[in-house]
C-alpha positions in Angstrom: -2.6 -53.3 -4.9 -2.3 -53.4 -1.1 -4.3 -51.8 1.7 -7.4 -51.2 -0.4 -9.9 -53.1 1.7 -11.3 -49.9 3.1 -12.1 -48.5 -0.4 -15.7 -48.2 -1.5 -16.2 -51.1 -3.9 -17.9 -49.1 -6.7 -15.1 -46.5 -6.6 -12.5 -49.2 -6.7 -14.2 -50.8 -9.7 -14.3 -47.4 -11.5 -10.7 -46.5 -10.8 -9.3 -49.9 -11.7 -11.5 -50.3 -14.8 -11.3 -46.8 -16.2 -8.5 -44.7 -14.7 -5.5 -47.0 -14.1 -5.6 -48.4 -17.7 -4.8 -44.9 -19.0 -1.3 -45.4 -17.7 -0.7 -48.1 -20.3 -0.3 -45.4 -22.9 2.4 -43.4 -21.1 6.2 -43.6 -21.2 7.9 -46.6 -19.6 8.5 -44.9 -16.4 4.9 -44.0 -15.9 3.0 -47.1 -16.8 0.4 -49.0 -14.8 3.0 -50.4 -12.4 3.9 -46.8 -11.5 0.3 -46.0 -10.7 -0.2 -49.0 -8.6 3.1 -48.4 -6.7 2.0 -44.9 -5.8 -1.4 -46.1 -4.8 0.1 -48.8 -2.5 2.6 -46.3 -0.9 -0.2 -43.7 -0.5 -2.5 -46.1 1.2 0.3 -47.2 3.6 1.0 -43.6 4.5 -2.7 -42.8 4.9 -2.9 -45.3 7.7 -0.9 -42.9 9.8 -3.5 -40.1 9.5 -7.2 -39.4 10.0 -8.0 -39.1 6.3 -10.5 -40.5 3.8 -9.1 -43.6 2.2 -11.4 -43.1 -0.8 -9.9 -39.7 -1.4 -6.3 -40.9 -1.1 -7.0 -43.7 -3.4 -8.5 -41.4 -6.0 -5.7 -38.8 -5.8 -3.0 -41.5 -6.2 -4.9 -43.0 -9.2 -5.4 -39.6 -11.0 -2.0 -38.1 -10.1 -0.3 -38.6 -13.5 -3.3 -38.9 -15.8 -2.5 -35.5 -17.3 0.5 -37.1 -19.1 -1.9 -37.6 -21.9 -1.4 -33.9 -22.7 2.4 -33.9 -22.2 4.8 -33.9 -19.3 5.5 -30.2 -18.8 2.2 -29.3 -17.3 0.9 -32.8 -16.5 0.2 -32.0 -12.8 -2.1 -29.1 -13.9 -3.8 -31.2 -16.6 -4.3 -34.1 -14.1 -6.1 -31.7 -11.8 -8.3 -30.5 -14.7 -9.1 -34.2 -15.5 -10.3 -34.6 -11.9 -12.5 -31.6 -12.0 -14.0 -32.7 -15.3 -14.7 -36.2 -14.2 -18.5 -36.3 -13.5 -18.3 -39.9 -12.2 -16.4 -38.6 -9.1 -19.6 -36.9 -7.9 -21.0 -40.3 -7.1 -18.5 -40.6 -4.2 -17.3 -37.1 -3.3 -18.8 -33.7 -2.5 -17.7 -30.7 -4.7 -15.4 -29.6 -1.9 -13.8 -33.0 -1.7 -13.3 -33.1 -5.5 -11.5 -29.7 -5.3 -9.3 -31.1 -2.5 -8.5 -34.1 -4.7 -7.7 -31.8 -7.7 -5.4 -29.6 -5.6 -3.6 -32.7 -4.2 -3.1 -34.1 -7.7 -1.7 -30.7 -8.8 0.6 -30.5 -5.8 2.2 -33.9 -6.2 4.9 -32.8 -8.6 8.4 -32.9 -7.1 9.5 -29.7 -8.9 6.8 -27.6 -7.3 8.4 -25.0 -5.1 5.5 -24.6 -2.7 4.3 -27.0 0.1 1.2 -29.1 -0.8 -2.0 -27.4 0.3 -3.3 -30.3 2.3 -2.3 -33.5 4.1 -3.7 -35.3 1.0 -1.3 -33.6 -1.3 1.6 -34.4 1.1 0.7 -38.1 1.3 0.6 -38.6 -2.5 3.6 -36.3 -3.2 5.6 -38.4 -0.7 4.3 -41.7 -2.2 5.2 -40.5 -5.7 8.9 -40.0 -4.7 9.5 -43.8 -4.7 13.1 -43.3 -3.7 14.6 -46.7 -4.7 18.0 -46.0 -6.4 17.7 -48.7 -9.1 14.1 -47.7 -9.8 15.0 -44.0 -10.1 17.9 -44.7 -12.4 15.9 -47.0 -14.6 12.9 -44.6 -14.9 15.3 -41.8 -15.8 16.9 -43.9 -18.6 13.5 -45.0 -19.8 12.3 -41.5 -20.0 15.3 -40.5 -22.0 14.9 -43.3 -24.4 11.2 -42.5 -24.9 11.5 -38.8 -25.3 15.1 -38.2 -26.7 15.6 -41.3 -28.9 18.2 -39.6 -31.1 20.7 -39.1 -28.3 23.8 -41.2 -28.3 24.5 -43.6 -25.4 26.9 -41.1 -23.9 24.4 -38.3 -24.2 21.7 -40.5 -22.6 23.9 -41.2 -19.6 24.9 -37.5 -19.3 21.3 -36.4 -19.5 20.2 -39.0 -16.9 23.1 -38.0 -14.5 22.3 -34.3 -14.8 18.6 -34.9 -14.0 19.3 -37.2 -11.0 21.7 -34.6 -9.5 19.3 -31.7 -10.1 16.5 -33.6 -8.5 18.0 -35.8 -5.8 21.4 -34.3 -5.1 22.4 -32.5 -1.9 21.1 -29.3 -3.4 18.3 -30.9 -5.4 14.8 -29.6 -5.6 13.1 -32.7 -4.2 11.4 -32.2 -0.8 10.0 -34.8 1.6 6.8 -34.1 3.6 5.8 -37.2 5.6 8.0 -38.2 8.6 6.5 -41.7 8.7 7.8 -42.4 5.2 11.0 -44.4 4.7 12.1 -42.0 2.0 14.6 -40.1 4.1 16.9 -43.1 4.6 16.5 -44.1 0.9 17.4 -40.6 -0.2 20.6 -40.8 1.8 21.4 -44.0 0.1 20.8 -42.5 -3.3 22.9 -39.5 -2.5 25.8 -41.8 -1.5 25.6 -43.2 -5.0 25.4 -39.8 -6.6 28.5 -38.7 -4.8 30.4 -41.7 -6.3 30.4 -40.5 -9.9 32.1 -43.5 -11.6 29.8 -45.9 -9.9 26.7 -43.8 -10.8 27.8 -43.7 -14.5 28.5 -47.4 -14.5 25.0 -48.1 -13.1 23.4 -45.9 -15.7 25.5 -47.5 -18.5 24.3 -51.0 -17.4 20.7 -50.0 -17.2 20.9 -48.2 -20.6 22.2 -51.4 -22.2 19.4 -53.4 -20.6 16.6 -51.0 -21.7 18.0 -50.5 -25.2 18.1 -54.3 -25.6 14.6 -54.6 -24.4 13.4 -52.0 -26.9 15.1 -53.8 -29.8 
């Protein structure tokens, strides 16, 4: 993890020892590497604002912990986990914990409303991780983990439909932080989406790789 030298050491130890390991039990697209990637991106964006680095670190670490109760409402469950975590009172006031919980809840890309604070915007932006190959791979990984009975053609069709719905020209994803490189990366991804044969060939290649890895 990068840019964590301003984090309170005891908080860092708790997060890395007790919270981040929870991601080891999630689907392949939301494992420990995803958590640390979002933390790194969040800390980089936080450097552009007058915000608490400890709070940003905690929000990024907790943002997907609710996946332990399923994906559909994971952002809400993640916020509940924050509010129930008594250890957080060692570092944050009740008001700060509520801001952390709200930011965790607001991170989900499919949320229609704007995040309620700059903290929510920072972590929501960091969670976008708009790197075309990463997005395609995570989408395939999710399909294999959650819809294992689908045929290869059905896996590719599901992945393509999701990517268009989320990242296409009329997709639901929104960007919030102008200092982020995501806008340029989204344009690159949309160029790939517009080239349907190339998109499907990329998904086919990744599906073959991920299927072989599972077998």
